[in-house]
FIROBA-446702 format. One record per residue: z, y, x of N, C-alpha, C in turn; residue in one letter. Coordinates in pm, whole numbers, padded with zeros to 5 digits, always signed. Layout:
BEGIN
ZYXZYXZYXA...
! end
This chain:
BEGIN
+10085+08109+09994+10160+08219+10052+10230+08296+09939M+10359+08293+09940+10439+08366+09842+10537+08457+09915H+10597+08550+09841+10698+08635+09901+10833+08566+09899G+10931+08633+09962+11069+08587+09952+11107+08475+10045G+11026+08446+10148+11062+08338+10240+11141+08396+10357N+11271+08403+10341+11356+08469+10441+11372+08385+10567L+11365+08253+10555+11377+08168+10674+11259+08191+10768L+11137+08195+10710+11020+08222+10794+11029+08362+10856D+11076+08457+10777+11089+08594+10829+11189+08601+10943A+11300+08528+10929+11401+08528+11036+11342+08471+11164S+11264+08362+11150+11204+08301+11267+11101+08395+11330A+11027+08466+11248+10922+08553+11299+10975+08680+11364Q+11079+08738+11303+11124+08869+11350+11256+08864+11426Y+11317+08746+11434+11438+08732+11514+11557+08809+11463G+11570+08819+11330+11683+08887+11271+11722+08815+11142R+11840+08847+11091+11892+08776+10974+11891+08858+10846Q+11901+08987+10860+11915+09071+10740+11785+09147+10711N+11743+09142+10586+11619+09209+10547+11637+09284+10415F+11558+09388+10400+11531+09445+10267+11407+09374+10219I+11424+09283+10126+11312+09197+10087+11235+09258+09970D+11125+09324+10001+11037+09381+09899+10915+09292+09876L+10919+09171+09932+10804+09081+09918+10814+08996+09793S+10931+08989+09730+10950+08911+09608+10995+09004+09496A+10935+08988+09378+10959+09082+09268+11082+09044+09186N+11196+09039+09252+11321+09001+09187+11403+09127+09159I+11464+09130+09041+11556+09238+09007+11662+09252+09117N+11675+09371+09179+11765+09385+09294+11912+09401+09258P+11943+09414+09130+12080+09447+09092+12165+09325+09062F+12111+09207+09089+12188+09085+09072+12200+09042+08928G+12246+08919+08907+12259+08868+08770+12373+08937+08695P+12376+08924+08563+12491+08975+08486+12621+08912+08536P+12731+08988+08529+12860+08937+08576+12894+08804+08511Q+12860+08789+08384+12890+08665+08314+12825+08543+08375G+12712+08563+08446+12646+08449+08511+12733+08395+08623V+12791+08485+08703+12879+08439+08813+12997+08361+08757W+13055+08412+08650+13171+08345+08590+13132+08210+08532E+13015+08203+08467+12969+08077+08409+12941+07974+08517A+12887+08020+08630+12859+07926+08740+12988+07868+08796L+13090+07952+08811+13218+07902+08863+13277+07797+08769Q+13271+07823+08640+13325+07727+08543+13238+07602+08537K+13106+07620+08554+13015+07508+08538+13012+07411+08654G+13065+07452+08768+13062+07364+08886+13132+07230+08857V+13239+07234+08778+13312+07111+08749+13226+07009+08676A+13120+07054+08611+13036+06963+08532+12919+06903+08607N+12907+06934+08736+12794+06878+08810+12809+06729+08835I+12923+06673+08798+12940+06528+08809+12875+06455+08690I+12823+06532+08593+12757+06473+08477+12609+06511+08476H+12528+06428+08409+12388+06463+08389+12379+06581+08292Y+12277+06666+08310+12255+06771+08208+12211+06708+08076P+12229+06779+07966+12174+06739+07838+12021+06743+07849D+11950+06630+07837+11804+06633+07855+11731+06716+07749P+11798+06744+07639+11735+06827+07535+11777+06974+07544N+11871+07003+07633+11915+07142+07656+11939+07213+07523Y+12015+07147+07435+12032+07198+07299+12101+07333+07296R+12200+07355+07384+12272+07484+07378+12181+07599+07417R+12108+07585+07528+12025+07697+07574+11903+07715+07484L+11842+07606+07442+11727+07621+07351+11773+07684+07219R+11891+07645+07174+11944+07705+07051+11969+07854+07067G+12025+07892+07183+12050+08033+07210+11919+08112+07218K+11820+08053+07286+11691+08122+07299+11620+08131+07164M+11634+08027+07082+11573+08030+06949+11630+08146+06867A+11760+08163+06877+11826+08274+06807+11781+08408+06865E+11776+08415+06997+11745+08540+07068+11601+08585+07042Y+11507+08487+07036+11365+08520+07025+11308+08492+06885Y+11394+08458+06789+11351+08432+06651+11246+08322+06644A+11274+08211+06710+11186+08094+06708+11268+07972+06668L+11201+07859+06647+11271+07733+06631+11295+07671+06768N+11402+07598+06782+11432+07536+06911+11318+07443+06955A+11250+07381+06857+11141+07289+06889+11020+07362+06946E+11018+07494+06934+10907+07573+06989+10937+07621+07131E+11042+07567+07192+11084+07610+07326+11099+07488+07415I+11036+07494+07532+11051+07388+07633+11096+07455+07763L+11206+07409+07818+11259+07469+07940+11202+07401+08064L+11203+07474+08176+11151+07417+08299+11219+07476+08421G+11191+07411+08534+11246+07455+08662+11165+07574+08714N+11167+07683+08639+11087+07800+08671+10950+07790+08606G+10882+07905+08594+10749+07907+08532+10650+07824+08614A+10669+07817+08746+10578+07742+08831+10568+07596+08790G+10682+07534+08765+10681+07393+08724+10609+07377+08591E+10628+07472+08501+10567+07462+08368+10416+07482+08373L+10367+07562+08467+10221+07578+08483+10157+07442+08513I+10215+07369+08606+10162+07237+08641+10176+07141+08523F+10288+07148+08451+10310+07059+08337+10204+07084+08228L+10176+07210+08199+10077+07243+08096+09939+07189+08134I+09900+07213+08259+09768+07166+08302+09761+07015+08300L+09868+06949+08342+09871+06803+08342+09863+06750+08199H+09930+06817+08107+09932+06769+07969+09803+06795+07893G+09742+06912+07914+09621+06947+07839+09494+06894+07904L+09495+06876+08034+09381+06823+08108+09249+06895+08076R+09245+07027+08087+09118+07097+08062+09018+07065+08173P+08890+07058+08136+08787+07032+08238+08747+07159+08311R+08757+07272+08243+08723+07401+08305+08831+07503+08274K+08875+07574+08377+08984+07671+08362+08936+07809+08409V+08958+07909+08325+08920+08047+08358+09043+08123+08409L+09029+08186+08525+09140+08262+08583+09092+08402+08620I+09127+08504+08540+09097+08642+08580+09165+08673+08714P+09091+08742+08802+09141+08767+08937+09157+08916+08964Q+09255+08952+09050+09346+08868+09126+09449+08801+09037P+09508+08692+09089+09599+08616+09005+09699+08538+09091A+09808+08500+09028+09909+08414+09088+09842+08284+09135F+09861+08248+09260+09785+08137+09319+09817+08001+09256S+09932+07988+09191+09968+07858+09135+09880+07820+09015E+09817+07918+08949+09725+07882+08841+09612+07794+08896Y+09552+07841+09005+09439+07767+09062+09485+07634+09122E+09599+07635+09188+09649+07509+09246+09672+07405+09138R+09731+07447+09027+09758+07353+08918+09629+07303+08856A+09531+07392+08840+09403+07352+08781+09332+07251+08870A+09328+07281+08999+09262+07189+09092+09337+07056+09101L+09469+07062+09090+09550+06940+09099+09520+06844+08985A+09477+06897+08870+09445+06808+08758+09295+06784+08747C+09221+06824+08850+09078+06793+08857+08988+06888+08781G+09040+07005+08741+08959+07099+08663+08869+07183+08754A+08758+07228+08696+08673+07326+08763+08732+07464+08737E+08743+07547+08840+08803+07680+08826+08693+07785+08825V+08694+07868+08721+08599+07979+08711+08678+08110+08707N+08617+08216+08758+08693+08340+08776+08621+08460+08714K+08700+08552+08663+08653+08684+08624+08727+08785+08711L+08655+08879+08767+08718+08976+08855+08764+09098+08774I+08895+09123+08776+08950+09238+08705+08944+09365+08791L+08961+09347+08922+08964+09463+09009+09105+09507+09041G+09113+09609+09123+09241+09652+09178+09332+09714+09073V+09277+09760+08962+09360+09817+08856+09392+09717+08745K+09355+09592+08767+09391+09486+08674+09342+09512+08533G+09432+09497+08436+09395+09516+08296+09363+09662+08266W+09400+09751+08353+09377+09893+08329+09231+09930+08322G+09143+09843+08376+09000+09873+08375+08926+09796+08266E+08997+09715+08187+08932+09634+08085+08914+09714+07956L+08792+09716+07905+08766+09782+07777+08672+09696+07694S+08718+09653+07578+08631+09574+07491+08542+09664+07407F+08557+09797+07421+08462+09888+07360+08328+09880+07432Q+08336+09837+07557+08216+09817+07637+08153+09684+07595N+08032+09690+07536+07970+09569+07482+07942+09465+07589E+07908+09511+07708+07881+09418+07817+08008+09341+07855E+08119+09414+07860+08246+09350+07893+08285+09249+07784S+08265+09287+07659+08297+09198+07547+08214+09070+07556H+08085+09085+07582+07997+08967+07594+08038+08879+07711R+08074+08944+07823+08114+08867+07942+08237+08782+07912E+08336+08842+07843+08457+08768+07812+08429+08658+07710W+08349+08687+07610+08322+08583+07510+08249+08465+07573E+08155+08494+07659+08082+08386+07724+08176+08303+07812Q+08262+08372+07887+08355+08301+07976+08453+08215+07896A+08501+08268+07785+08595+08190+07703+08524+08072+07636L+08399+08090+07601+08323+07981+07539+08296+07869+07638A+08282+07905+07766+08244+07806+07866+08363+07736+07930E+08486+07781+07899+08604+07721+07961+08697+07669+07851N+08781+07574+07888+08870+07512+07790+09010+07572+07792E+09041+07647+07896+09174+07710+07907+09161+07837+07990L+09233+07940+07951+09235+08064+08027+09380+08104+08055V+09406+08148+08177+09536+08208+08211+09527+08359+08192F+09616+08413+08112+09626+08557+08093+09764+08599+08145I+09766+08681+08246+09892+08724+08308+09915+08872+08276N+10017+08898+08194+10051+09037+08159+10200+09047+08127S+10271+09137+08194+10230+09228+08299+10171+09153+08419P+10073+09217+08478+09986+09150+08575+10036+09163+08718H+10050+09047+08780+10084+09037+08921+09956+09011+08999N+09916+09096+09094+09998+09195+09164+09972+09341+09127P+09890+09371+09027+09851+09511+09007+09955+09593+08930T+10044+09527+08856+10142+09601+08777+10087+09658+08648G+09964+09619+08612+09906+09665+08487+09951+09574+08372S+09924+09617+08249+09963+09536+08134+09859+09548+08025A+09833+09438+07958+09742+09438+07844+09806+09513+07727L+09723+09581+07649+09771+09633+07523+09766+09521+07420S+09836+09537+07311+09831+09436+07206+09687+09423+07153K+09617+09534+07145+09481+09530+07093+09390+09449+07186Q+09403+09469+07316+09322+09391+07411+09354+09243+07400Q+09484+09213+07392+09524+09072+07384+09472+09007+07257F+09473+09080+07147+09425+09023+07020+09276+08993+07026E+09199+09076+07095+09057+09047+07111+09039+08916+07186V+09113+08899+07295+09104+08775+07374+09148+08655+07290I+09258+08671+07218+09308+08561+07136+09206+08518+07031L+09146+08614+06964+09050+08581+06858+08923+08517+06915N+08877+08567+07028+08760+08505+07091+08794+08363+07135L+08912+08345+07190+08952+08211+07236+08966+08115+07117A+09022+08163+07009+09036+08077+06890+08899+08038+06836L+08809+08134+06835+08672+08108+06787+08606+07995+06866K+08633+07991+06997+08568+07892+07083+08663+07777+07120H+08777+07768+07051+08873+07659+07069+08917+07646+07216Q+08949+07760+07273+08996+07767+07413+09147+07790+07414T+09216+07714+07498+09360+07735+07513+09386+07868+07585W+09485+07941+07538+09529+08063+07607+09672+08042+07656V+09691+08053+07788+09825+08047+07846+09861+08189+07890V+09944+08254+07811+09988+08391+07844+10113+08382+07931L+10102+08426+08055+10216+08428+08146+10278+08567+08140D+10393+08577+08074+10461+08707+08062+10593+08705+08138E+10587+08651+08259+10708+08637+08340+10776+08771+08371S+10698+08881+08368+10756+09012+08401+10775+09102+08279F+10766+09042+08160+10768+09125+08038+10899+09201+08023V+11011+09146+08069+11140+09214+08051+11152+09340+08134D+11064+09356+08233+11069+09477+08316+10996+09595+08251F+10917+09571+08147+10847+09680+08080+10945+09772+08008L+10912+09899+08006+10994+09992+07930+10985+09961+07780E+11087+10001+07707+11098+09963+07566+10973+09997+07485D+10918+10116+07507+10809+10162+07423+10679+10085+07447E+10667+10020+07562+10543+09948+07592+10562+09796+07594S+10684+09750+07563+10711+09606+07573+10673+09534+07444R+10593+09432+07457+10561+09343+07347+10547+09202+07406W+10559+09103+07320+10555+08965+07368+10453+08885+07290S+10393+08789+07358+10299+08699+07291+10369+08602+07197G+10501+08593+07205+10572+08498+07119+10548+08528+06971K+10523+08654+06940+10500+08692+06801+10368+08641+06744G+10280+08588+06830+10149+08540+06785+10145+08387+06772Y+10252+08321+06811+10245+08175+06824+10210+08105+06693L+10264+08149+06584+10243+08076+06458+10108+08105+06393R+10041+08207+06439+09907+08236+06389+09798+08179+06480R+09834+08148+06603+09735+08102+06701+09782+07970+06764Y+09741+07858+06707+09784+07728+06761+09730+07699+06900P+09634+07779+06946+09577+07761+07081+09653+07840+07187N+09769+07898+07150+09843+07985+07242+09970+07919+07294L+09992+07932+07425+10119+07898+07490+10167+08022+07565L+10297+08046+07563+10352+08165+07629+10452+08120+07736V+10423+08160+07860+10512+08129+07972+10612+08242+07994L+10736+08205+08023+10841+08305+08039+10932+08264+08156Y+10983+08362+08226+11072+08336+08339+11203+08411+08323S+11313+08343+08342+11443+08410+08351+11480+08436+08497L+11405+08373+08588+11434+08381+08731+11431+08524+08783T+11327+08599+08744+11303+08728+08807+11392+08839+08749K+11391+08851+08617+11466+08961+08557+11617+08941+08570F+11661+08817+08560+11805+08790+08568+11850+08754+08710Y+11759+08768+08806+11794+08758+08948+11859+08625+08984A+11796+08515+08943+11848+08382+08976+11739+08294+09038I+11664+08343+09139+11555+08261+09193+11604+08133+09259P+11727+08133+09307+11779+08010+09369+11811+07901+09268G+11823+07937+09141+11850+07838+09037+11722+07790+08970L+11624+07878+08957+11498+07848+08891+11519+07818+08743R+11464+07899+08656+11476+07875+08513+11361+07946+08441L+11282+07869+08370+11170+07925+08294+11156+07853+08162G+11062+07899+08080+11040+07838+07949+10894+07855+07911A+10846+07763+07829+10717+07780+07765+10740+07772+07615V+10677+07863+07543+10688+07869+07397+10554+07828+07337F+10559+07744+07235+10434+07699+07174+10462+07612+07053G+10357+07548+07004+10369+07461+06887+10460+07343+06919A+10549+07309+06825+10649+07205+06850+10586+07072+06887A+10479+07035+06818+10417+06905+06842+10363+06896+06985K+10299+07003+07029+10244+07004+07166+10355+07000+07270L+10460+07079+07249+10569+07082+07348+10639+06946+07353L+10649+06879+07239+10706+06745+07239+10625+06649+07323G+10493+06664+07316+10405+06578+07397+10422+06609+07546R+10434+06737+07579+10455+06773+07720+10588+06719+07770L+10690+06728+07686+10823+06679+07726+10818+06528+07756Q+10739+06455+07680+10730+06310+07700+10662+06273+07832D+10595+06370+07895+10519+06341+08017+10589+06390+08143Q+10717+06421+08135+10782+06482+08251+10921+06423+08276R+10978+06462+08386+11117+06431+08418+11207+06491+08308D+11292+06412+08244+11374+06467+08135+11477+06568+08181P+11512+06572+08311+11616+06664+08358+11555+06771+08450W+11460+06844+08401+11392+06942+08485+11481+07061+08519A+11578+07088+08433+11669+07202+08455+11809+07148+08484V+11869+07194+08592+12004+07145+08624+12109+07218+08538N+12229+07162+08536+12332+07212+08445+12377+07354+08480S+12376+07391+08608+12416+07527+08645+12312+07630+08600L+12185+07594+08609+12081+07685+08561+12095+07706+08410A+12128+07599+08337+12146+07615+08193+12264+07708+08163E+12374+07690+08236+12490+07778+08215+12453+07923+08246E+12377+07943+08353+12335+08079+08390+12250+08141+08281A+12159+08062+08226+12073+08113+08119+12153+08154+07996G+12249+08072+07959+12333+08105+07844+12409+08235+07866L+12466+08249+07984+12545+08370+08014+12456+08493+08022A+12336+08477+08079+12245+08592+08093+12207+08647+07956A+12171+08559+07864+12127+08604+07732+12241+08659+07647L+12364+08627+07686+12480+08674+07610+12515+08820+07638A+12460+08876+07748+12492+09013+07787+12389+09109+07726D+12423+09170+07614+12327+09251+07539+12292+09382+07610A+12379+09434+07695+12357+09563+07759+12288+09553+07894E+12285+09433+07950+12234+09415+08086+12089+09464+08101Y+12003+09422+08009+11861+09458+08020+11839+09608+08019G+11907+09678+07931+11892+09824+07923+11932+09889+08055K+12045+09842+08112+12095+09902+08236+11997+09879+08351R+11946+09755+08361+11853+09724+08471+11724+09804+08458V+11670+09814+08337+11545+09890+08320+11566+10038+08353R+11681+10092+08316+11708+10232+08347+11717+10254+08497R+11790+10169+08566+11806+10183+08711+11673+10167+08784L+11594+10068+08741+11465+10046+08807+11369+10161+08780L+11373+10215+08658+11284+10327+08627+11321+10449+08712Q+11449+10475+08726+11493+10587+08810+11447+10567+08954E+11461+10446+09005+11421+10418+09143+11270+10430+09159S+11195+10378+09060+11048+10385+09069+11000+10529+09064K+11057+10607+08974+11015+10748+08965+11046+10822+09094E+11161+10795+09153+11198+10859+09280+11101+10820+09391S+11065+10691+09395+10973+10641+09498+10836+10706+09484F+10781+10707+09361+10648+10765+09341+10650+10916+09367Y+10758+10982+09327+10769+11127+09349+10775+11158+09499R+10856+11083+09571+10869+11106+09716+10739+11075+09788S+10669+10971+09743+10541+10937+09805+10440+11050+09784F+10434+11101+09659+10340+11209+09628+10373+11335+09709A+10501+11367+09719+10541+11484+09797+10506+11465+09944E+10524+11342+09993+10491+11312+10132+10343+11330+10159G+10260+11287+10064+10116+11303+10080+10078+11452+10091R+10144+11534+10012+10117+11678+10021+10155+11732+10159K+10257+11670+10217+10301+11711+10350+10234+11635+10462G+10119+11573+10431+10039+11501+10532+10107+11374+10584K+10196+11317+10503+10254+11188+10539+10182+11077+10462K+10201+10956+10506+10145+10838+10440+09996+10854+10414Y+09926+10924+10500+09787+10958+10475+09697+10835+10476W+09742+10726+10535+09659+10606+10539+09686+10510+10426G+09761+10554+10324+09800+10464+10216+09762+10520+10080L+09728+10431+09987+09704+10469+09847+09797+10386+09760R+09882+10456+09686+09980+10389+09599+09927+10388+09456L+09916+10271+09397+09865+10258+09260+09980+10261+09160Y+09949+10310+09041+10051+10316+08936+10087+10175+08890S+10204+10162+08833+10252+10032+08790+10341+10048+08667S+10335+09951+08578+10419+09954+08458+10547+09873+08475K+10559+09804+08589+10675+09716+08606+10744+09738+08741V+10804+09634+08794+10894+09647+08908+10830+09614+09041N+10701+09635+09052+10633+09620+09181+10511+09710+09181F+10460+09737+09298+10346+09830+09309+10250+09781+09415A+10123+09807+09391+10017+09771+09484+09984+09892+09572L+09968+09865+09700+09937+09973+09794+09818+09930+09879I+09724+10021+09894+09608+09995+09978+09622+10067+10111Q+09600+09994+10217+09590+10056+10350+09445+10096+10366V+09420+10225+10369+09285+10275+10349+09193+10245+10465L+09069+10218+10428+08964+10210+10528+08943+10349+10587E+08883+10353+10704+08866+10482+10772+08790+10583+10686A+08683+10534+10613+08604+10629+10535+08682+10680+10414E+08779+10595+10363+08858+10639+10249+08962+10743+10289D+09020+10724+10405+09128+10812+10446+09078+10940+10512S+08946+10944+10544+08892+11063+10606+08933+11077+10751G+08972+10967+10812+09014+10972+10952+08913+10898+11036T+08938+10894+11164+08846+10822+11252+08895+10681+11282D+08991+10631+11202+09035+10494+11224+08920+10399+11195R+08903+10296+11274+08791+10205+11254+08835+10062+11227D+08962+10039+11207+09007+09902+11182+09127+09903+11088D+09101+09920+10957+09211+09926+10862+09279+09791+10846A+09203+09680+10863+09265+09548+10856+09372+09535+10960G+09344+09584+11075+09444+09585+11182+09560+09675+11146K+09528+09787+11079+09635+09878+11037+09731+09810+10940G+09679+09732+10845+09767+09661+10752+09856+09563+10826K+09796+09488+10914+09876+09390+10989+09983+09459+11072K+09944+09569+11137+10042+09643+11216+10156+09694+11130N+10120+09745+11012+10223+09799+10922+10320+09688+10880L+10266+09574+10839+10352+09463+10797+10442+09418+10912I+10384+09409+11030+10462+09366+11146+10572+09465+11180Q+10537+09593+11182+10637+09694+11221+10747+09706+11116E+10710+09695+10989+10813+09695+10885+10904+09574+10900L+10843+09459+10930+10923+09338+10948+11022+09351+11062G+10977+09413+11171+11068+09433+11284+11187+09521+11245K+11162+09612+11151+11271+09699+11105+11353+09636+10992Q+11317+09514+10958+11393+09444+10855+11346+09471+10713G+11219+09511+10697+11163+09536+10563+11045+09442+10543I+11054+09359+10440+10948+09263+10411+10865+09310+10293L+10733+09308+10309+10641+09340+10199+10547+09223+10184V+10477+09218+10072+10388+09105+10042+10246+09137+10087R+10192+09060+10179+10051+09069+10217+09968+09010+10102D+09876+09087+10048+09796+09040+09933+09669+08970+09976C+09663+08929+10101+09540+08870+10155+09495+08744+10084G+09584+08674+10014+09540+08552+09944+09517+08575+09795N+09514+08702+09752+09473+08733+09615+09323+08762+09615F+09246+08689+09535+09102+08711+09529+09073+08854+09487A+08985+08919+09561+08950+09058+09534+09037+09158+09609G+09145+09110+09670+09234+09199+09746+09249+09150+09890L+09149+09079+09941+09163+09013+10070+09179+09112+10186E+09129+09232+10171+09124+09322+10284+09252+09392+10321G+09288+09495+10247+09387+09590+10297+09496+09625+10197N+09542+09527+10125+09641+09555+10021+09775+09487+10050Y+09879+09557+10017+10013+09499+10018+10078+09527+09882I+10177+09447+09848+10253+09469+09725+10399+09487+09764R+10463+09584+09702+10605+09607+09730+10683+09599+09599V+10794+09530+09603+10883+09527+09487+10959+09659+09480A+10988+09704+09359+11072+09822+09341+11217+09776+09339I+11293+09823+09435+11435+09787+09444+11518+09914+09422K+11641+09916+09472+11726+10033+09457+11670+10149+09541D+11717+10270+09513+11659+10388+09577+11678+10387+09728Q+11791+10336+09775+11814+10331+09919+11710+10243+09988E+11678+10130+09927+11577+10040+09985+11440+10107+09986S+11407+10177+09876+11275+10240+09869+11265+10356+09969M+11376+10425+09993+11375+10531+10095+11354+10471+10234N+11410+10354+10258+11387+10287+10386+11240+10251+10402S+11178+10208+10292+11035+10176+10299+10953+10301+10332L+10985+10412+10266+10912+10536+10294+10928+10578+10440L+11047+10560+10492+11068+10592+10634+10984+10500+10721A+10974+10373+10679+10891+10279+10754+10744+10316+10747G+10698+10369+10635+10558+10409+10621+10520+10518+10720F+10616+10597+10757+10584+10705+10852+10534+10648+10984K+10571+10521+11009+10525+10460+11133+10374+10449+11136M+10315+10429+11016+10170+10414+11012+10103+10539+11065L+10162+10653+11033+10105+10778+11083+10111+10782+11236D+10217+10724+11291+10232+10726+11436+10149+10618+11505N+10123+10509+11431+10051+10398+11491+09903+10426+11505L+09851+10513+11413+09705+10527+11406+09660+10667+11447C
! end
């Protein structure tokens, strides 16, 4: 179950137009240069793509201060997750929960045993290695598994690891010869002062792979474009085990054009931050005015937010079926053309949680108006 399935939504709600808050895609569209590059690139679809993707890997090497051999492109981060698991063949995989469901699917697909650590509803925000018990728990888990998925910024909680937390995990993993796959697909959405990347650790930690997505931040989910960064020898081995043309020529052109726009990222982060601040401020003001009383909005460092539909005892009301309340809310929002992500398939969030993408302010105001229905429904 993933967000962004508009065909299913159309069939379910009998309408064509939606405000899609179920998928965490930048709402402001790709850089203008991407549209122009796609128009020019259409003429080249009569040729095979360069299987080595030399132009885009070269551009990314320059952009991220890496060697081109340390970059492997893929048809989105999802394809690369399966490729990594297929190539490394770990017998045991550790997945902190809640987590992106494709980690577990890929692990099971290659015959690995899946083990879990529960992070909780605040994700990395509740992790402290100053706590000796927590430190021991993580060291034991890393020692007992051959690969761990670390997702930061974390989907669906919107939390993010600090560099210090990540370094503790990296050092423990290196000590026990455990692979670390850092999925930083949402890293570009972090504000400047809190943004850091695992790419800076690659040459000191040969057990590290870093997953990256251009799909979400550059708003090209229909093209699919991702990358994994790691040791050149390992990436060469992974490349030998896959379809040589994983990325189509239009996606490569889009990637080149996206990275060429130096101002785009700053503009998108500013617009999203303004929209997020407005949304959180309006929600807080509404709560003071006795609105949205059945909802708890969690803080987030990126472009999506987790919301709990409160149990009766949490909300202080006489409601006795919050699970029904969540379903009703999702259904009523859908009827109004607003899609949100049901978090029912995230381990630890099975009950009453939804995730909403942060879009433009008009879309978020529509969501707040839709939330008022919950007050009327219950």
